[in-house]
N, C-alpha and C positions, 0 to 999 in steps of 0.2 A: 491702717486706715484703707477703706475701700473707696477708691475714686474711678469714676467713669471718664474715659478720655472723650473730650468734646461730645458730650451728650446733646441730644436735640432739645428744643424746649419742651416738647411734649414729654421727653424722658425725665427732664428735670421736674416737671410739674407732677409727674407720677410720683417721683421719690419724695418731694416735698410735700405732696398731699398724703402720702402714707403716715408721714410724721405728725400729722394734725388730727390723727384718728381720735385721740383721747382729749382733744381740745374742744369742748362744746361750742358751738356757734349759734345755736337756735333756742327756742323756748321749749323744746321737748327732747332733751338730750338723750333719752332712753331710745325712743324711735329713731332718732338721727343715727345713733350708733348701730342700731339693729337693723336699719334699712338694707336690704339686698341690693347691691349694685347690678344693673343690668349689664349684659355683655357690651352694649352699645355706648354705655356711659363713660365719659372720660374719668380718669382716676382722681382728678382734683375737683370733681363736682359732687357736692353733697346737698341733698334735698332737706331743707330745714324750715322750721317755723319761725318767722321773724316778727317783730311787732307791726310790720306792714304786710303780713300774709305769708303764706308758704311759698318758698322760692328755691330755685336750684342755684346754690351758692358756689363760687369759685373759693376754695378753702386751701390755702397754700402758705408758704414761708419765703421770705426773701433769701434765707440761707439756712441750710441744715448744719452748717458748722457753728461751734460755740466754744467761748472761752470759759464759761461756767461749768462747774462740775457737780451739779445736782445728782445725788446719789440714785434716784430713781429713773433718770431720764435717759431715752434711748439716743438722743443726740448730744449727750454730755461730752465735755472735753476729754479726750483720750480713749474714747470707745471705738476700737478698731472696726467693729462690724457695721457702723454707720456709713452710709453713702453720702458724702458731701458735695452738695451743689449750691450754687450762688447764682441769683438774679441780679442784674443791673435795673435800676428803676424803669428805664425806659422799655427794656425787654419785658418786665412784669406787666407794666401798664398795657403795652401793645397786645400781649397774650390775652389779657382780660378783655380788651376791646374786640378782639377777633372773636372770642367765645360769646361776648355779650351781643354782638351784632349777628351772630350766627343763631342767636336764641338758645344757646346752650347754658348760658349763665345768666342770671339776673340778680346778681349781688356778689360782693366781694368780702371775704374774711381773710385779713392778711396779718400773719404772725411773723416771728423770726427767731433764730439763734442770735447770739451776740458775739459779734466780732469787732475788734478795735474800740470796744466800750459801748455802753448803752446809749450814749448821746449820738454817736455815729451811726449806730444801727437804727435808732429812732429816725434820724434824718432821712435814711434810705426809705423807710416806710412812708414818711411824710412826702418825700419827693415822688414816690410812685403814685400816691393818691392825688397829689396835686396835678400831675399829668393825666390821670384818669378823669379828674373833674374839669380841668381847664382845656387841655388839648383835645380829649376825646368827648367832652360835654356830657359825661355820665351824671345823671341826676339821682339814680337809684340808691340801693341800700348798701352801706359800707360799714363793716365792723373791724375795728383796729385793736391790736394788741399793744399795750403800753409797756415798754421795757423798764426793768427795775432801775431806778436811778435817772430816769428821764427828766428833762428839765421842765419847769412850770410852763414855759412859753411852747415847748414842745407839745405838752399835754393840751394846752389852750388850742393850739392849731389842730391837733388831732381831733378835738371835740368840734371845732368848726367844720372839719371836713367829713365827718363821720356821723352815723346814726347811733353807734354804740361803741364804746371802748372796754376793753378787758384790762384789769389791774388785778393779777392774780397773787393773792397772798400765799397760797399753797399750804400753809400750815396756820393754826389758830393762835399761836403765841411765838414770841422770839426764840424760847427754848426749843420748842418743836421744829421751827424753821432751820435753827442751827444744825439740828440732827438730820434734817431732810435736805437741806441746800446750803452748805456751810459758807459759800461765798455771797449769800444774799442777806441783806439787813431788813428785818421785819418792819421796824419803825421808820428808819431813814429812807429806805429805797421804795417801800410798797405802801404802807398804811398812810404815809404823808401824801403820796399821789391820790389815794382815795379821798383824803380831806380836801385836796386841791380841786379835785373833780367836783366835789360838792359846792365849793366856792365859786367855781366857774359857771356852774349852772345857775347860780344866783344872779348872774349878769344876763341871763335869758338865752343862753346857748342850750339846745335842746337835747344834745347826745345823752344817752343813758350810760349807766356804768355798771359793770358786772365783775365778779371775782370768781375764783375757783380754788378748792382745796384738793389736796391729795389725801385720801382717807386711809388711815389705819397702818401706815407704814412705820411710823415712829411713836406708837403708843397713844396717839391723840384720842381723846374721847368724844362721844357725841355731845355731851354737855359743854365742852370746850368750843367745839366747831359751831354749835348753834348759839352759844353765848355771844361769840364775836359776829356771828351772821345778824343776830338781833340788834346789836350795837350799830352794825353798818346800816341796816334798814332804818333804824330810828334816828341816827345822828348824822349819817352821810348820804342818805337818799339813794342807797343801793337799789338797783332794779331786781337783781336776783343773785343768789349765791349758787354756784354749781359745785357739785360734789363728784370727785372721780375716785371710785374704789381702786385702791392700790393693786397692781398686777406686776409680778417680777419680770424684768427684762435681762436677758443674758448679757454677760460682759458689763454689768454695773455692780457696785458695791452691794446692792440689795438684791441680787439675783437669787439668792437662796431663802429669801423671805417668803412667807405664805401669801398667796393672793387673798385679798378681802373679799368677802362674799357680796355679790351685787345687791342682795337684800338689804344689806346695811346701807348702802348709798341710797336705795329707794326710800327707806324709813326716814333718812335725813331730808330728802326732797319733801316727803310728806310733812315733816315737822317744820321745815323751813317755810312751807306755804301757809302753815298754821300761824306762824310768827308774822309773816308779811301781809297775808290777805284776811285773816280771820281774827286778828286782834289778840292773840294769845302771847303770853309771856313765856320765857324759858323756865321760870319757876313753876308753871303749870304743867309742863311736859312730863310724862310718865317715865323718868329714867330709872333704871335699876341701880343697885348699889355700885356696879362697876362704872357708873356714869354714862352707860350706853342705853340705847333703846332696846326694847324687845324686838326680836326679829320675826316672831310667829304672828304678830297682829299688828295692824296699823296704829299709830300712836293715838289717834282720835278715839278709836274703839277702846283702847286700853285705858284712856282716861275715863270714858263712859262707864266701863265695867266697874271702876273704882268709885266713881261719884254719882252715877245716875241709876245703877241697878236698884237701889233702895230709896231713891228719891227721884222717880221719873218726872219728866218735864211735861206740863200741861199744854198741849198744842194750841189750845183755844185761848190761852192767857200769855204764853211766853213772848218775851221780847225777840227782836231780830237777833241779838247777840245770843241769847239763850238758845234759839232755834238752830244757830249755826254751831252749836256745841254737840248737836245730835249727830251720830254716824250716818252718813248718807245724805246729809243735808248740807248744801252750799249756799252761796248768796242767792241764786236764782230760786232755789226752793224755799228759802226764808221769805223772799219777796211774794212768791206766789202764795204762800200760806197767809201772810199778812193781808193781802188783797182779798183772798177768798173768805177770811173771817168776817170781813165787812158786810157780807150779803148772806151768809149762811153758817151752818155748823159742819165741822169735820168731825165725823163720828166712826169712820171706818178706814182701813188701809186702802181700800178702792177709792175713796176720796183723795187721797194722797197721790195715788198712782195717776189718778185723772189730772192732777196739776203738773204732771210731768216728772214726778219722782219716780225713778226707774224701779228701785228695790226698797220699798218702804218697810219690808220684813226685817231689814237690817236694823232699823230703828226701833222696831216694836218692843224690844225689852226695856227701852230707855224713855218711853213716852206714854202719856195718857191722851186719849181722845174723848173729849167731852166728859172727864171724870173717870174713864175706864181704861184699863190696859187692853190693847187691841188683841184679839184672837188671831193666831197665826196658823195657817193650814200646814199641817206636818206632811213631809213627803213620805210616800209609801215605799220608797226604794232607797 
């Protein structure tokens, strides 16, 4: 075990911040992870997009020690290469207050390893945010991690204190989770908390709920991951599912497994948004026989190639839902087309471009404009 003797608070924040690298905190996890940190940036600050706007978030953990032994995790129990640091609630709260008053941070994402049980760990997270809210009177954005097995009252209080909570399933089924994190219970410790969060929101508490999956380490398929995501969107009011492509970490049981391509993670996000925002069902997604999505093309275009190539959609008559099936068309494009149709005819790709549709050429093979398939200018190079 690698232990720093009497580290400073800043050193502890740097270590804890490094361990949250693969824990998404914002609405654009790809850009969040890819963002280059400036030399002047503190290691615990991550610029993220939140429901209340883009913010520099203090993203950290109460402790990097953990009694759970999740096979993929860099701060799992027994991993000697992990630097273990721990904060007391008043120390963490004071650190955040200093950064917030210095205008370095404008939001808090707080996670933790588990020590002395999930309930004790969750209490420390709650104590920290109580101090931030009450003593330091911080009214801004807070995102809290819910420990597996946390009590109902703890979840209720966390949702009172925060804007968003993370309850990470990590895997799509009980069997997959057992292979990934054998000390965690899919139904009893995790899925039940997501159901509780949905119940709590019915009382008027506004905090949203997100979850995260580790993708590809234990044979999980895209159809499994997206099926449970759809269930959570429809039945438990989930705000979004995060997908984290597995990457091997040394000194863990999975250190010799192959990394999962980032493209797979990206295709899962695209499909997840079709389920959440476009009204698609899992049965409509274009899975291959393996149960996974194609990596070479986005799922919406793959569906269009199979269904619209020989039955293009007439732009002048299509419903809003039909318009949103077309590659390159989202809710704004659909609304713009419906509005434009009331006063005139759309007969050319230039008309679509004038409505703010950036690349109508993408849609050309799948649409009719006033009864005709639009001509596309071929590139000379």
